[in-house]
C-alpha positions in Angstrom: 20.8 -3.3 2.1 19.6 -0.5 4.2 17.8 2.4 2.8 17.0 6.0 4.1 14.3 8.2 3.1 16.8 11.0 2.0 18.2 8.1 -1.0 14.7 8.4 -2.5 12.6 11.3 -1.2 12.2 13.9 1.5 12.7 12.9 5.1 9.9 15.5 6.4 6.6 13.3 5.1 4.4 12.8 7.7 3.4 9.5 5.9 6.2 7.3 5.0 7.1 3.4 5.1 10.6 2.1 4.1 10.7 -1.5 4.6 8.9 -4.5 6.5 11.0 -4.1 9.9 11.9 -0.9 10.8 10.5 0.5 13.7 6.7 0.5 13.2 5.5 4.2 14.2 1.8 4.5 12.8 -1.0 2.0 11.7 -4.3 1.9 10.7 -6.2 -0.9 12.1 -9.2 -2.4 10.3 -12.8 -2.4 12.0 -15.9 -4.9 11.9 -18.6 -2.6 11.4 -21.8 -4.0 8.9 -19.2 -6.4 7.6 -21.3 -8.5 5.0 -19.3 -11.1 2.9 -19.4 -11.6 -0.5 -21.8 -14.3 -2.0 -20.0 -17.6 -2.9 -18.3 -17.4 -6.4 -14.8 -18.8 -7.6 -13.3 -15.6 -6.3 -13.4 -16.5 -2.8 -12.8 -20.2 -3.2 -9.7 -20.0 -0.9 -11.6 -19.2 2.1 -11.8 -21.3 5.5 -14.1 -24.5 4.5 -16.7 -23.4 7.3 -17.0 -20.2 5.7 -17.2 -21.7 2.2 -20.2 -24.0 3.4 -21.6 -20.7 5.1 -21.6 -18.8 2.2 -22.8 -21.7 -0.4 -26.3 -21.9 1.3 -26.9 -17.9 1.4 -28.7 -19.0 -2.4 -26.4 -16.4 -3.9 -26.8 -13.8 -1.1 -24.4 -12.1 0.8 -24.0 -12.9 4.6 -24.7 -10.8 7.4 -22.2 -11.8 9.8 -23.8 -10.2 12.6 -27.1 -11.3 12.3 -25.8 -15.2 11.3 -23.1 -15.6 13.2 -23.2 -13.2 16.0 -21.0 -15.0 18.6 -18.1 -14.8 15.6 -19.0 -11.1 15.2 -18.3 -10.1 18.7 -15.0 -12.3 18.7 -14.0 -10.8 16.0 -14.1 -7.4 16.9 -13.1 -8.0 20.5 -9.9 -9.4 19.0 -9.6 -6.4 16.3 -9.9 -4.3 19.6 -7.4 -6.2 21.6 -4.8 -5.8 18.5 -5.3 -2.1 18.7 -4.6 -2.4 22.4 -1.2 -4.2 21.9 0.0 -1.5 19.4 -0.5 1.0 21.9 0.9 -0.9 24.7 4.2 -1.1 22.3 4.0 2.8 21.3 2.6 2.6 17.7 0.0 5.2 17.2 -3.3 3.5 15.8 -5.8 5.3 13.2 -8.9 3.8 12.1 -10.9 4.5 9.1 -14.7 5.7 8.8 -17.7 3.2 8.4 -18.8 3.1 4.8 -22.0 5.1 3.7 -24.7 3.7 2.4 -24.0 4.3 -1.2 -20.8 2.7 -0.7 -22.2 -0.4 0.5 -23.7 -0.8 -2.7 -20.6 0.1 -4.7 -20.5 -2.5 -7.6 -23.2 -4.8 -5.9 -24.2 -5.8 -9.8 -20.4 -7.1 -9.5 -20.6 -8.9 -6.6 -22.4 -7.8 -3.1 -20.9 -7.4 0.3 -18.5 -5.1 2.2 -15.8 -5.0 4.5 -13.1 -2.9 6.0 -11.6 -5.6 8.1 -8.2 -5.9 6.2 -7.1 -2.3 5.2 -3.7 -3.6 4.1 -4.9 -4.7 0.6 -6.7 -2.0 -1.1 -3.9 0.8 -0.4 -0.2 0.3 -0.1 2.1 3.4 1.5 5.8 2.8 -0.1 8.1 5.4 1.1 5.7 8.5 0.8 3.6 7.2 -2.1 0.2 6.4 -1.1 -1.0 4.2 -4.0 -4.7 3.1 -4.6 -4.7 -0.5 -5.6 -7.1 -2.6 -7.7 -7.9 -6.0 -6.1 -9.5 -8.8 -8.0 -12.6 -8.9 -5.9 -15.1 -6.3 -7.0 -16.8 -6.2 -3.2 -13.2 -5.0 -2.1 -12.6 -2.2 -4.1 -14.9 0.2 -2.2 -12.4 0.1 0.5 -10.5 2.4 -0.8 -13.0 5.3 -0.2 -12.9 5.6 3.8 -8.8 5.0 3.4 -8.7 7.8 1.0 -10.4 10.2 3.3 -8.4 9.0 6.4 -4.6 9.3 4.9 -5.0 12.3 2.4 -5.4 14.7 4.9 -1.9 13.8 6.3 -0.6 14.3 2.8 -2.5 16.7 1.6 0.0 19.9 2.5 3.1 17.7 1.9 4.6 18.9 -1.3 7.1 15.6 -1.5 4.3 13.3 -0.7 2.5 11.1 -3.6 -1.1 10.4 -4.1 -1.6 7.8 -7.0 -4.4 5.7 -8.4 -4.0 2.6 -10.5 -6.1 1.6 -13.4 -9.6 -0.2 -12.3 -10.1 -3.5 -14.0 -13.0 -3.3 -16.4 -15.9 -5.8 -15.4 -16.2 -9.7 -16.5 -19.7 -10.4 -15.5 -19.4 -14.5 -15.4 -16.5 -13.8 -12.4 -16.9 -10.5 -11.2 -13.1 -10.0 -11.5 -12.4 -8.7 -14.8 -9.0 -8.8 -16.7 -7.1 -6.7 -14.1 -4.4 -5.0 -13.6 -4.8 -6.6 -10.2 -2.4 -5.4 -7.4 -3.1 -5.6 -4.0 -1.2 -4.5 -0.6 -0.6 -8.1 0.7 1.3 -8.9 -2.2 3.8 -6.2 -1.8 6.9 -6.6 -0.1 9.6 -4.0 0.2 13.3 -4.7 1.0 15.3 -1.4 0.0 14.9 -0.6 -3.5 13.8 -4.1 -4.1 9.9 -4.5 -4.3 8.8 -8.2 -4.1 5.2 -8.4 -5.9 3.3 -11.5 -5.5 1.6 -12.7 -8.5 -1.4 -15.5 -8.1 -4.7 -17.4 -9.3 -6.1 -15.3 -6.5 -4.6 -12.3 -6.0 -2.1 -10.0 -8.2 -1.2 -10.7 -11.5 1.4 -9.7 -14.1 -0.6 -6.5 -15.4 -0.4 -5.3 -11.5 3.0 -5.8 -11.4 4.1 -4.1 -14.5 1.8 -0.8 -13.8 4.1 -0.9 -10.4 7.2 -1.0 -11.9 6.6 1.2 -14.4 5.1 4.2 -11.6 8.1 3.5 -9.1 11.0 3.3 -11.5 11.7 7.0 -11.7 12.0 7.1 -7.9 14.5 4.2 -8.0 13.0 1.3 -7.0 12.9 -2.1 -8.9 10.2 -4.7 -9.1 10.3 -8.5 -8.6 7.6 -10.8 -9.6 7.3 -13.7 -7.0 5.1 -16.5 -8.6 2.6 -17.7 -6.2 1.7 -22.0 -6.9 -1.8 -22.8 -5.8 -5.0 -20.8 -4.3 -2.5 -19.4 -1.6 -3.7 -15.8 -0.8 -0.8 -12.8 -1.4 2.6 -12.9 -0.9 2.7 -12.3 2.8 0.6 -15.3 3.2 3.6 -17.2 2.1 6.5 -15.2 3.1 7.5 -12.5 5.3 11.1 -10.8 5.8 11.7 -10.5 9.6 14.9 -8.5 9.8 18.0 -8.4 7.2 19.3 -11.8 6.0 16.6 -13.4 7.7 12.6 -14.2 6.2 10.2 -16.6 7.1 8.9 -18.7 4.3 6.4 -21.8 2.8 9.1 -22.4 0.1 6.9 -25.1 -2.1 4.6 -22.4 -2.8 7.2 -20.1 -4.6 6.8 -21.8 -8.1 10.3 -20.1 -9.1 12.1 -20.1 -5.9 13.1 -16.7 -3.9 13.1 -14.0 -5.6 16.7 -12.2 -6.7 17.3 -10.0 -3.9 16.6 -12.4 -1.3 18.3 -15.7 -2.4 20.8 -15.7 -0.1 18.8 -14.7 3.1 18.2 -17.6 5.6 15.1 -18.9 5.7 12.9 -20.0 8.7 11.0 -22.8 6.8 7.3 -23.6 7.6 4.8 -26.6 7.2 2.0 -26.3 4.8 -0.7 -26.4 7.9 1.7 -23.5 9.5 1.1 -21.7 6.1 -2.5 -22.2 6.0 -3.0 -20.9 9.6 -1.2 -17.4 8.4 2.5 -17.7 10.5 3.6 -15.5 8.0 1.0 -12.8 8.1 2.3 -11.2 11.9 4.2 -8.0 11.9 7.7 -6.8 12.7 7.3 -4.2 15.4 11.2 -3.7 14.6 13.9 -6.1 13.8 14.0 -7.6 17.5 10.1 -8.0 17.9 7.4 -9.9 15.7 3.7 -10.1 16.4 2.5 -13.5 15.8 -0.8 -15.7 16.3 -0.3 -17.7 19.7 -0.9 -20.8 18.0 2.4 -21.1 16.4 4.7 -22.2 19.4 7.4 -23.8 17.0 8.0 -20.6 15.3 8.1 -18.8 18.1 10.9 -21.0 19.8 12.7 -20.1 15.9 12.2 -16.5 16.3 13.5 -16.4 19.9 16.4 -18.8 18.8 17.6 -15.9 16.5 16.9 -13.3 18.8 13.6 -12.3 18.2 10.9 -11.6 20.5 7.7 -13.3 19.7 4.6 -11.1 20.7 1.7 -13.9 20.5 -2.0 -12.6 20.5 -4.9 -14.1 19.9 -6.4 -13.8 16.4 -8.1 -17.1 15.3 -11.1 -14.8 14.8 -9.5 -12.3 12.8 -7.9 -15.0 10.4 -11.3 -16.9 10.4 -12.1 -14.3 7.5 -9.0 -14.9 5.3 -6.5 -12.8 7.0 -4.7 -12.2 10.1 -2.8 -9.5 11.7 -0.5 -7.8 9.1 -3.9 -7.9 7.2 -5.5 -6.0 9.8 -2.8 -3.5 9.8 -1.9 -0.8 7.2 1.4 0.7 8.3 1.8 4.4 6.9 4.8 5.3 9.3 7.5 2.7 9.6 11.5 3.9 10.1 14.0 2.5 7.4 15.4 -1.0 8.8 18.8 -0.3 10.2 
């Protein structure tokens, strides 16, 4: 089912995203300035084994990436800038958030130190003309809202049809640094028309977050469908993505209850556990005919090509080392409705 902006809210809003594969017009791409990874704890137990080893020897301190891994730091910066160039080459306008202030860098340090803005798709989300500030499970990432708010709010400030909402923040739980929630992360939100899929798992969003989103969106005609993720997979987008109407890609063993009801009759490009571990579903559609993907996924690119989707390969192994990939580093803020 396709959806038009006029079905729900005005089409005159500057900021508006109406699905996963309509024509992508404007995005925010993350940056790597002053990146300091949180100290090792159970809240980051999903990370790459090499990164886990680095965190574990920090003796409870955050990892200053530029000092400890200068070559990896420069390679990550290079790949982020290459991602920006790829968007611009394909006609997508790119925005960048400002750097953290010194005060922001230390926000919630008593719960979990560190700061990063490489993955702007998680702390906020644009759905229709709703700009939503979310609550990430890991406290060190909650400060990312501030630069993104300063970037996006001026785009909607004079638009009477735009909505700006901040969800409740979790109370602290000191032994884990996470709290009870509600947790809702942008990487767990997948939009198909009026249906919104929300992933729930051990290290990402939870039922309380899905409940909040459902209550908020119901008056605007949306329906929220929980999708339970089995195992330490980070985010719904880490195990599934929508490519065009009727076609998706997924690692089915991670879906504890199978595909959500609105997607059960879709064709599925099934991926392997290894392809899921290397974030095959964390590319991004430029439109229904083009999909940006990590260049290592040759088999999947062949499957896309068979179905009339042009794969656009990018080198992103350094971006993905930190726990995300193209889609995590990209916050869509203007995307046309599909179809």
